[in-house]
MARNUKE-743158 format. One record per residue: x, y, z of N, C-alpha, C, O, CB in turn; residue number from 1; residue in three letters. Coordinates in pm, 1 decimal, padded with zeros to 6 digits. Last residue first. Glycine has a CB too. Layout:
N
{site {X Y Z} {X Y Z} {X Y Z} {X Y Z} {X Y Z} NUM 'ALA'}
...
END
This chain:
116
{site {01670.6 01718.6 01622.3} {01788.6 01643.8 01577.8} {01836.1 01543.8 01679.3} {01934.4 01473.7 01655.5} {01900.1 01737.6 01545.5} 116 'GLY'}
{site {01381.3 01840.0 01495.2} {01436.5 01779.4 01615.6} {01552.0 01692.4 01569.7} {01533.8 01602.6 01487.4} {01328.2 01696.2 01695.9} 115 'ILE'}
{site {01336.7 02147.5 01314.9} {01357.6 02003.4 01323.3} {01414.5 01962.2 01458.2} {01484.9 02037.9 01525.0} {01449.9 01957.5 01212.5} 114 'ALA'}
{site {01256.1 02383.2 01193.5} {01214.6 02354.8 01331.4} {01227.1 02205.4 01361.0} {01139.8 02145.3 01423.7} {01069.1 02402.3 01355.5} 113 'ASN'}
{site {01385.9 02395.6 00946.9} {01244.6 02355.7 00953.5} {01199.3 02319.9 01092.2} {01112.3 02234.4 01108.3} {01219.7 02240.0 00863.3} 112 'ARG'}
{site {01656.6 02440.0 00888.3} {01568.3 02555.3 00913.8} {01420.9 02519.1 00921.8} {01336.9 02607.4 00904.4} {01587.1 02658.0 00806.3} 111 'PHE'}
{site {01813.0 02199.9 00868.7} {01869.9 02321.6 00929.1} {01771.8 02434.8 00957.6} {01799.9 02518.8 01043.0} {01975.0 02373.5 00841.0} 110 'PRO'}
{site {01694.8 01886.9 00984.3} {01688.0 01988.4 00880.2} {01731.2 02122.2 00940.5} {01690.5 02155.1 01052.0} {01544.0 01997.5 00819.4} 109 'HIS'}
{site {01689.9 01680.9 01170.2} {01818.0 01749.1 01146.0} {01813.4 01854.7 01036.3} {01917.9 01907.6 00998.3} {01922.0 01648.1 01110.9} 108 'TYR'}
{site {01400.0 01527.2 01029.4} {01501.0 01534.7 01135.3} {01629.3 01602.1 01085.3} {01670.9 01581.5 00971.3} {01532.8 01393.9 01188.4} 107 'PRO'}
{site {01125.6 01556.6 00911.1} {01245.2 01629.6 00867.1} {01352.3 01642.8 00976.4} {01391.3 01753.9 01012.5} {01205.4 01767.6 00819.3} 106 'HIS'}
{site {00933.4 01446.1 01194.9} {00946.1 01486.3 01053.8} {01077.9 01560.1 01030.4} {01133.7 01619.3 01122.8} {00826.7 01575.8 01011.8} 105 'PRO'}
{site {00899.0 01175.7 01395.7} {00980.0 01297.2 01384.7} {00992.3 01332.4 01236.6} {01054.2 01258.2 01160.4} {01121.9 01278.0 01450.6} 104 'VAL'}
{site {00584.8 01060.3 01510.0} {00690.2 01050.6 01409.3} {00766.3 01182.7 01408.6} {00706.0 01289.4 01419.7} {00631.4 01017.9 01266.9} 103 'VAL'}
{site {00370.5 00876.8 01722.5} {00452.5 00995.8 01702.2} {00565.3 00966.7 01603.2} {00632.0 00863.5 01611.0} {00510.2 01045.4 01836.3} 102 'VAL'}
{site {00034.0 00783.4 01732.1} {00170.2 00739.8 01703.2} {00249.5 00864.6 01667.5} {00202.0 00948.9 01591.4} {00174.6 00632.7 01586.8} 101 'ILE'}
{site {-00235.7 00805.0 01976.8} {-00159.4 00838.3 01857.8} {-00022.4 00774.8 01851.0} {00029.5 00720.8 01948.7} {-00144.8 00983.4 01848.6} 100 'GLY'}
{site {-00408.7 00799.1 02191.3} {-00403.9 00682.6 02103.4} {-00321.4 00703.4 01977.6} {-00335.1 00627.7 01881.5} {-00541.7 00643.8 02064.8} 99 'GLY'}
{site {-00391.6 00995.2 02373.8} {-00496.5 01011.7 02273.2} {-00499.6 00894.9 02174.2} {-00583.2 00892.0 02083.9} {-00476.4 01143.0 02197.9} 98 'LEU'}
{site {-00165.2 00916.3 02507.5} {-00292.7 00912.0 02580.8} {-00411.5 00923.6 02484.8} {-00518.7 00868.9 02510.8} {-00298.2 01025.4 02685.9} 97 'ASP'}
{site {00019.1 00976.7 02307.3} {-00005.7 00836.1 02341.5} {-00137.0 00821.2 02417.7} {-00211.4 00725.7 02395.8} {00110.7 00779.4 02425.2} 96 'ARG'}
{site {00005.3 01257.1 02317.4} {-00024.6 01184.5 02193.5} {-00057.3 01038.6 02222.8} {-00152.6 00984.0 02167.3} {00093.9 01193.4 02095.6} 95 'ALA'}
{site {00093.2 01305.8 02579.7} {-00043.8 01341.1 02540.7} {-00084.4 01264.2 02415.8} {-00195.6 01212.0 02408.4} {-00056.5 01493.1 02516.4} 94 'VAL'}
{site {00359.8 01213.0 02551.7} {00270.1 01154.1 02651.4} {00123.5 01182.4 02616.9} {00039.5 01092.7 02624.3} {00302.9 01208.7 02791.9} 93 'GLU'}
{site {00456.2 01385.1 02354.5} {00451.4 01240.6 02328.6} {00355.8 01172.8 02426.1} {00279.3 01084.6 02387.0} {00592.6 01178.1 02339.8} 92 'ILE'}
{site {00439.4 01627.9 02494.4} {00362.7 01608.2 02371.8} {00348.7 01460.3 02339.8} {00240.7 01415.0 02302.0} {00428.8 01681.3 02254.9} 91 'THR'}
{site {00623.7 01587.3 02702.7} {00482.0 01611.7 02733.6} {00394.4 01584.2 02611.6} {00287.6 01524.3 02623.8} {00461.3 01756.9 02782.1} 90 'GLU'}
{site {00860.1 01557.6 02548.2} {00813.0 01449.8 02635.5} {00665.4 01464.7 02669.3} {00590.3 01367.3 02665.4} {00894.9 01446.3 02763.5} 89 'GLU'}
{site {00881.0 01807.1 02424.8} {00866.2 01686.1 02343.8} {00807.2 01574.4 02428.6} {00715.1 01504.9 02385.7} {01002.2 01642.7 02284.0} 88 'ILE'}
{site {00676.5 02050.7 02596.3} {00802.9 01982.6 02570.5} {00776.0 01861.0 02482.4} {00661.7 01817.8 02467.8} {00872.5 01940.7 02703.8} 87 'THR'}
{site {00437.2 02252.4 02413.6} {00475.4 02170.5 02528.1} {00613.6 02113.3 02498.2} {00662.7 02126.2 02386.0} {00370.0 02056.1 02556.1} 86 'MET'}
{site {00342.3 02394.5 02193.4} {00444.7 02455.4 02278.8} {00464.0 02383.3 02411.9} {00502.4 02444.9 02511.3} {00409.4 02598.8 02305.1} 85 'LYS'}
{site {-00009.9 02308.9 02165.6} {00124.4 02336.1 02113.7} {00214.3 02395.9 02221.9} {00167.8 02441.2 02326.6} {00116.7 02431.0 01993.1} 84 'ARG'}
{site {-00211.6 02039.1 02263.2} {-00172.9 02178.1 02285.1} {-00031.2 02198.5 02232.5} {00056.3 02114.4 02253.1} {-00182.3 02216.0 02436.1} 83 'THR'}
{site {-00292.9 01802.9 02002.6} {-00246.5 01838.6 02136.1} {-00215.1 01988.5 02144.6} {-00194.8 02054.4 02042.7} {-00122.2 01755.7 02173.2} 82 'PRO'}
{site {-00585.4 01783.1 01806.4} {-00445.3 01822.5 01814.0} {-00407.4 01853.3 01958.5} {-00481.2 01922.1 02029.0} {-00418.2 01944.5 01723.7} 81 'ALA'}
{site {-00786.6 01492.3 01773.3} {-00771.2 01629.8 01820.5} {-00622.7 01659.0 01833.6} {-00543.8 01570.9 01867.8} {-00845.2 01652.4 01956.6} 80 'GLU'}
{site {-00773.4 01239.9 01688.4} {-00881.5 01320.8 01631.1} {-00883.3 01462.6 01686.5} {-00969.8 01543.1 01651.7} {-01015.4 01254.7 01657.2} 79 'VAL'}
{site {-00488.2 01046.1 01578.4} {-00562.7 01120.6 01680.0} {-00672.7 01202.1 01612.5} {-00665.2 01230.0 01492.8} {-00468.0 01213.2 01761.9} 78 'VAL'}
{site {-00317.3 00928.6 01394.6} {-00418.4 00845.9 01459.9} {-00495.3 00914.8 01571.0} {-00561.4 00847.9 01650.4} {-00354.6 00725.6 01514.6} 77 'GLY'}
{site {00002.3 01081.0 01441.0} {-00094.3 01012.1 01356.2} {-00193.8 00935.4 01441.4} {-00159.1 00883.4 01547.4} {-00023.2 00917.4 01258.9} 76 'LEU'}
{site {00189.3 01362.1 01464.8} {00111.6 01268.9 01545.9} {00002.0 01212.9 01456.7} {-00080.5 01287.1 01403.5} {00051.7 01338.5 01674.4} 75 'ILE'}
{site {00508.3 01487.9 01418.7} {00385.4 01444.4 01353.5} {00318.4 01344.2 01445.7} {00382.7 01253.1 01498.0} {00413.3 01382.5 01211.9} 74 'ILE'}
{site {00666.3 01762.6 01572.0} {00637.6 01619.6 01576.7} {00510.4 01595.1 01497.5} {00415.0 01672.2 01507.4} {00623.4 01568.4 01724.1} 73 'LEU'}
{site {00918.7 02021.4 01570.8} {00793.0 01963.3 01524.8} {00787.9 01812.6 01545.5} {00889.6 01743.6 01537.9} {00771.8 01995.2 01378.8} 72 'HIS'}
{site {01079.0 02158.2 01869.9} {01065.3 02134.7 01726.5} {00933.1 02069.1 01693.8} {00844.6 02061.4 01779.0} {01179.4 02049.0 01675.6} 71 'GLY'}
{site {01075.8 02214.3 02139.7} {01203.3 02175.6 02079.5} {01196.5 02153.3 01929.0} {01300.1 02131.3 01866.3} {01253.4 02051.5 02144.7} 70 'GLU'}
{site {00819.4 02270.1 02210.9} {00922.0 02368.0 02246.6} {01054.7 02340.1 02177.7} {01136.3 02430.5 02159.3} {00942.0 02369.9 02396.6} 69 'LEU'}
{site {00632.6 02167.2 01919.1} {00674.7 02152.8 02058.4} {00776.7 02262.0 02089.0} {00815.1 02337.7 01999.9} {00734.6 02010.3 02085.7} 68 'THR'}
{site {00371.9 02169.3 01701.2} {00489.4 02244.9 01739.0} {00516.0 02224.1 01887.5} {00433.1 02258.6 01971.7} {00471.7 02394.9 01706.1} 67 'THR'}
{site {00256.1 01891.6 01513.5} {00247.6 01974.2 01633.8} {00379.9 02043.6 01662.0} {00486.7 01984.0 01648.4} {00206.3 01889.6 01753.9} 66 'THR'}
{site {00078.8 01801.2 01254.5} {00218.5 01830.8 01285.7} {00217.6 01934.6 01396.7} {00182.5 02050.6 01375.3} {00298.0 01882.0 01158.7} 65 'GLU'}
{site {-00161.7 01539.7 01258.2} {-00129.3 01680.0 01281.3} {00022.1 01691.2 01299.3} {00085.5 01600.5 01353.3} {-00206.0 01736.7 01406.4} 64 'VAL'}
{site {-00423.2 01315.6 01137.5} {-00289.6 01353.4 01180.8} {-00273.8 01503.0 01196.2} {-00358.5 01582.0 01154.3} {-00187.8 01302.0 01084.0} 63 'GLY'}
{site {-00608.4 01029.5 01040.6} {-00605.8 01160.0 01106.3} {-00465.1 01191.5 01154.8} {-00395.9 01104.2 01207.2} {-00705.2 01163.9 01223.9} 62 'PRO'}
{site {-00586.6 00886.9 00734.1} {-00534.5 00870.8 00869.7} {-00531.6 01008.9 00933.8} {-00459.6 01096.9 00886.6} {-00391.4 00804.1 00869.9} 61 'ILE'}
{site {-00796.2 00758.0 00500.4} {-00753.1 00883.9 00560.8} {-00711.8 00859.1 00705.1} {-00792.3 00815.8 00787.5} {-00865.5 00990.5 00553.6} 60 'LEU'}
{site {-00782.9 00583.0 00212.0} {-00776.0 00563.9 00356.8} {-00719.4 00693.1 00414.8} {-00607.5 00732.7 00381.9} {-00687.2 00437.8 00396.2} 59 'ILE'}
{site {-01002.0 00655.8 -00061.2} {-00873.7 00671.8 00006.5} {-00887.1 00639.3 00155.5} {-00990.8 00665.4 00216.5} {-00820.2 00815.2 -00012.4} 58 'LEU'}
{site {-01225.1 00650.8 -00225.9} {-01181.9 00527.6 -00161.2} {-01046.9 00535.7 -00093.3} {-00983.2 00432.9 -00069.9} {-01178.6 00419.4 -00260.1} 57 'GLY'}
{site {-01359.6 00843.3 -00369.6} {-01218.3 00821.5 -00399.4} {-01164.2 00694.1 -00335.1} {-01067.8 00635.8 -00384.8} {-01136.9 00940.2 -00353.1} 56 'LEU'}
{site {-01618.5 00961.3 -00398.9} {-01599.6 00815.7 -00401.8} {-01455.6 00778.3 -00438.8} {-01431.7 00694.6 -00525.8} {-01697.6 00751.6 -00501.5} 55 'ASP'}
{site {-01671.6 01218.6 -00354.0} {-01608.5 01188.7 -00482.8} {-01581.7 01039.6 -00500.0} {-01528.8 00996.6 -00602.5} {-01478.3 01266.1 -00496.6} 54 'LEU'}
{site {-01782.3 01199.1 -00094.8} {-01859.7 01258.5 -00203.6} {-01804.0 01223.7 -00342.0} {-01880.3 01201.8 -00436.1} {-01863.9 01408.8 -00187.1} 53 'ASP'}
{site {-01564.1 01085.2 00053.8} {-01691.7 01013.5 00037.2} {-01769.0 01065.8 -00084.1} {-01815.9 00987.4 -00166.6} {-01778.1 01027.0 00164.5} 52 'LYS'}
{site {-01372.7 01284.9 00029.9} {-01337.6 01146.9 -00003.8} {-01463.3 01064.6 -00030.6} {-01468.6 00985.1 -00124.5} {-01255.0 01082.8 00109.4} 51 'ASN'}
{site {-01516.1 01500.8 00136.8} {-01477.2 01502.1 -00004.3} {-01443.6 01360.6 -00051.2} {-01482.5 01321.3 -00161.2} {-01356.5 01596.3 -00026.9} 50 'ILE'}
{site {-01539.6 01418.6 00407.7} {-01658.3 01447.9 00326.3} {-01625.9 01439.3 00177.2} {-01699.9 01377.6 00100.6} {-01713.8 01587.7 00360.3} 49 'ARG'}
{site {-01270.1 01395.8 00486.6} {-01361.6 01281.6 00496.4} {-01483.6 01300.3 00405.9} {-01524.8 01207.6 00336.2} {-01406.7 01261.8 00642.0} 48 'ARG'}
{site {-01185.1 01659.9 00443.0} {-01123.7 01548.2 00369.0} {-01214.4 01425.9 00372.3} {-01232.8 01359.8 00270.2} {-00984.9 01513.0 00427.8} 47 'ALA'}
{site {-01339.4 01805.8 00627.6} {-01359.4 01827.2 00484.0} {-01300.1 01712.4 00400.8} {-01358.1 01672.5 00299.9} {-01296.5 01960.7 00441.3} 46 'PRO'}
{site {-01223.7 01682.9 00864.2} {-01365.0 01663.3 00828.4} {-01393.0 01694.5 00681.6} {-01463.4 01617.8 00615.9} {-01453.3 01750.4 00916.3} 45 'GLU'}
{site {-00943.5 01766.8 00843.6} {-00987.4 01627.6 00854.5} {-01132.0 01607.2 00810.8} {-01158.8 01520.9 00727.1} {-00970.9 01580.0 00996.5} 44 'LEU'}
{site {-00860.9 02030.2 00847.9} {-00878.0 01966.7 00718.5} {-00936.4 01827.1 00724.2} {-00975.5 01772.8 00620.8} {-00748.7 01961.6 00649.6} 43 'GLY'}
{site {-00817.7 02104.7 01111.0} {-00937.2 02155.0 01043.8} {-00961.6 02090.9 00908.1} {-01073.7 02096.7 00857.6} {-00927.0 02303.2 01027.1} 42 'ARG'}
{site {-00625.9 02051.3 01291.9} {-00683.5 01935.6 01222.9} {-00810.2 01976.9 01147.9} {-00898.9 01894.9 01124.2} {-00714.8 01821.8 01323.5} 41 'MET'}
{site {-00318.5 02218.1 01362.0} {-00462.0 02219.2 01338.5} {-00503.7 02091.9 01265.9} {-00427.0 02033.4 01189.3} {-00503.1 02343.7 01257.6} 40 'THR'}
{site {-00038.4 02231.5 01369.6} {-00116.0 02267.5 01488.5} {-00266.1 02282.2 01465.6} {-00333.8 02351.4 01541.6} {-00064.0 02394.5 01543.7} 39 'ASP'}
{site {00004.2 02215.1 01034.2} {00068.5 02262.7 01155.4} {-00035.8 02304.9 01259.0} {-00110.8 02400.5 01238.9} {00162.6 02379.5 01123.5} 38 'HIS'}
{site {-00141.9 01916.9 00890.8} {-00121.5 02060.7 00899.1} {-00058.3 02097.9 01032.3} {-00065.8 02023.0 01129.7} {-00254.0 02135.2 00880.4} 37 'ASP'}
{site {-00136.8 01655.9 00758.2} {-00071.2 01687.3 00885.2} {-00038.0 01836.3 00889.4} {00078.6 01875.7 00891.2} {00057.6 01601.6 00904.1} 36 'THR'}
{site {-00334.3 01426.1 00625.1} {-00312.5 01570.0 00617.7} {-00262.4 01612.2 00755.0} {-00334.8 01605.4 00854.4} {-00444.1 01648.6 00575.8} 35 'ILE'}
{site {-00235.6 01124.3 00507.3} {-00265.0 01196.8 00630.0} {-00234.4 01342.9 00605.9} {-00122.2 01379.2 00570.7} {-00183.6 01141.1 00750.6} 34 'SER'}
{site {-00366.0 00872.4 00282.3} {-00280.6 00984.0 00321.3} {-00320.2 01035.8 00458.4} {-00421.8 00997.4 00516.2} {-00288.2 01096.4 00217.8} 33 'LEU'}
{site {-00383.5 00596.8 00043.7} {-00429.0 00681.6 00153.0} {-00328.6 00789.7 00184.8} {-00221.9 00798.7 00124.2} {-00456.0 00599.0 00276.2} 32 'GLY'}
{site {-00299.3 00485.6 -00186.2} {-00410.0 00418.8 -00118.1} {-00465.7 00505.4 -00005.7} {-00580.8 00489.4 00035.0} {-00364.6 00283.8 -00062.6} 31 'ASN'}
{site {-00214.5 00662.4 -00486.0} {-00198.2 00638.6 -00342.5} {-00321.0 00566.9 -00287.9} {-00432.3 00585.2 -00337.3} {-00174.9 00771.8 -00266.6} 30 'LEU'}
{site {-00224.0 00729.1 -00754.2} {-00230.7 00589.2 -00715.3} {-00204.2 00561.1 -00569.2} {-00174.4 00447.5 -00532.2} {-00136.1 00513.3 -00795.0} 29 'GLY'}
{site {-00246.2 00983.6 -00843.1} {-00110.2 00929.6 -00834.6} {-00108.0 00784.3 -00787.3} {-00001.4 00723.0 -00781.1} {-00026.4 01014.9 -00740.9} 28 'LYS'}
{site {-00520.0 01025.8 -00811.7} {-00463.1 01023.2 -00947.2} {-00324.7 00959.0 -00947.8} {-00289.5 00888.1 -01042.0} {-00454.8 01165.6 -01004.6} 27 'LYS'}
{site {-00533.9 01038.2 -00531.9} {-00602.6 00932.2 -00605.0} {-00543.0 00915.4 -00744.9} {-00518.9 00803.4 -00790.0} {-00753.1 00962.6 -00614.4} 26 'SER'}
{site {-00385.4 01271.0 -00488.6} {-00344.5 01145.0 -00426.3} {-00406.2 01026.8 -00499.1} {-00339.0 00926.9 -00525.1} {-00384.3 01142.4 -00278.0} 25 'ALA'}
{site {-00542.1 01456.6 -00627.6} {-00407.0 01426.7 -00674.9} {-00356.7 01295.5 -00615.7} {-00292.3 01217.0 -00685.3} {-00310.9 01541.2 -00639.3} 24 'MET'}
{site {-00774.7 01457.7 -00469.2} {-00783.7 01419.6 -00610.7} {-00646.4 01382.7 -00666.1} {-00634.8 01287.6 -00743.4} {-00845.1 01534.1 -00693.6} 23 'LYS'}
{site {-00667.1 01548.6 -00224.8} {-00727.7 01416.0 -00235.1} {-00735.9 01368.8 -00379.9} {-00707.2 01252.9 -00409.5} {-00866.8 01416.9 -00173.1} 22 'LEU'}
{site {-00574.2 01807.3 -00297.1} {-00483.0 01707.1 -00240.8} {-00539.5 01567.0 -00258.2} {-00468.4 01476.2 -00301.4} {-00456.8 01735.2 -00091.9} 21 'ILE'}
{site {-00812.1 01932.3 -00376.6} {-00703.0 01914.2 -00472.6} {-00606.1 01806.3 -00424.6} {-00561.3 01723.3 -00503.7} {-00628.1 02047.1 -00494.7} 20 'THR'}
{site {-00949.0 01931.5 -00128.3} {-01005.8 01865.5 -00247.1} {-00895.4 01835.3 -00348.9} {-00887.5 01724.0 -00400.9} {-01116.2 01954.4 -00311.9} 19 'ARG'}
{site {-00782.6 02093.0 00034.0} {-00802.0 01951.5 00064.3} {-00855.4 01875.5 -00057.5} {-00809.3 01764.8 -00085.5} {-00898.2 01935.3 00182.7} 18 'VAL'}
{site {-00568.0 02312.7 -00158.6} {-00682.7 02286.4 -00072.9} {-00701.7 02135.0 -00061.1} {-00643.3 02058.4 -00137.7} {-00811.3 02354.9 -00128.9} 17 'ASP'}
{site {-00214.3 02385.9 -00148.7} {-00332.0 02323.3 -00208.4} {-00445.6 02308.1 -00107.2} {-00422.8 02292.9 00012.8} {-00295.1 02187.0 -00266.0} 16 'ALA'}
{site {-00008.2 02490.5 00005.3} {-00066.0 02572.9 -00100.9} {-00197.5 02518.1 -00154.3} {-00282.8 02594.2 -00200.1} {00031.8 02586.0 -00213.9} 15 'HIS'}
{site {00040.9 02493.6 00364.8} {00037.7 02430.2 00232.8} {-00029.6 02520.4 00131.5} {-00099.5 02615.2 00167.5} {-00034.4 02295.5 00239.1} 14 'GLY'}
{site {00033.0 02586.0 00625.7} {00126.8 02649.3 00532.8} {00135.7 02580.4 00396.5} {00229.0 02606.6 00320.6} {00262.7 02652.9 00594.6} 13 'ASP'}
{site {-00295.2 02530.8 00686.1} {-00175.5 02581.6 00754.2} {-00084.1 02641.4 00647.9} {-00121.8 02740.3 00585.0} {-00101.6 02467.6 00835.7} 12 'SER'}
{site {-00494.6 02488.2 00509.9} {-00537.6 02518.0 00646.7} {-00418.0 02556.5 00733.2} {-00436.4 02609.6 00842.8} {-00611.0 02397.0 00708.1} 11 'PHE'}
{site {-00390.4 02409.5 00272.6} {-00399.9 02554.0 00293.4} {-00465.3 02590.0 00427.1} {-00489.0 02707.5 00455.2} {-00478.2 02617.0 00179.7} 10 'ASN'}
{site {-00200.5 02126.7 00398.4} {-00300.9 02191.2 00313.2} {-00300.3 02340.8 00338.9} {-00219.8 02391.7 00417.0} {-00442.4 02132.1 00338.6} 9 'SER'}
{site {00071.5 01905.4 00395.7} {00014.0 02028.5 00450.1} {-00084.8 02086.0 00349.3} {-00056.1 02093.1 00229.8} {00125.3 02132.5 00484.1} 8 'HIS'}
{site {00145.5 01571.4 00469.3} {00094.4 01665.7 00369.9} {00034.6 01786.2 00442.1} {-00042.6 01771.5 00536.9} {-00011.7 01598.0 00277.4} 7 'ILE'}
{site {00261.4 01294.4 00535.0} {00308.7 01427.7 00574.9} {00271.5 01527.6 00465.4} {00353.5 01563.4 00380.9} {00463.9 01428.0 00600.3} 6 'HIS'}
{site {00218.1 01040.0 00442.1} {00178.8 01069.5 00579.9} {00226.6 01206.2 00628.2} {00231.7 01231.2 00748.7} {00232.0 00962.8 00671.5} 5 'LEU'}
{site {00100.8 00878.2 00175.5} {00180.2 00996.0 00207.7} {00130.7 01042.3 00343.7} {00014.3 01079.5 00358.6} {00167.3 01110.1 00097.0} 4 'ASP'}
{site {00113.1 00530.1 00083.7} {00057.5 00640.9 00161.2} {00153.9 00758.3 00161.0} {00274.9 00740.0 00147.8} {00027.1 00596.8 00305.6} 3 'PHE'}
{site {00039.9 00227.3 -00065.4} {00116.1 00351.7 -00077.3} {00041.9 00465.3 -00007.4} {-00074.9 00492.6 -00035.1} {00141.0 00386.8 -00226.2} 2 'ARG'}
{site {00084.8 -00118.0 00000.0} {00000.0 00000.0 00000.0} {00089.3 00124.2 00000.0} {00198.2 00125.2 00057.3} {-00096.4 -00000.1 00122.8} 1 'MET'}
END
C-alpha cells in the first residue's frame, strides 16, 4: 500500500486545498494519506466528506504536525491536536494518551524547526 503521511493543506502552510490534495493522491495511485497541517486538524472533516462525495476510496489517517518547544512532531491516529508549545516528552505523553503514534518529521533539517 502507498501512503503519504506528511501533507500540509492551505489550512496551515500548504498551497493546495483539501479537495485538490485528495484528487491528486487518487490520481497518483496512493491508497491513503494523512493531512498533517501545523497545529490544526481543520482539514480532517472536509477530507472525509470530499473522499466520500467523490468516491475516492482513500484511507484517511487523522494527523497533525504539532509544534513543541524543541521542534515539530507528527502525530498520527488522533482526532484532536495536542496543545502546542509543550516539551517533546509532554507532547509524546499526550499523543499516546490520545491513542496516537509519534513521528519525527524532517530530522536534522537546518531551518524547519527540526528535532535532531
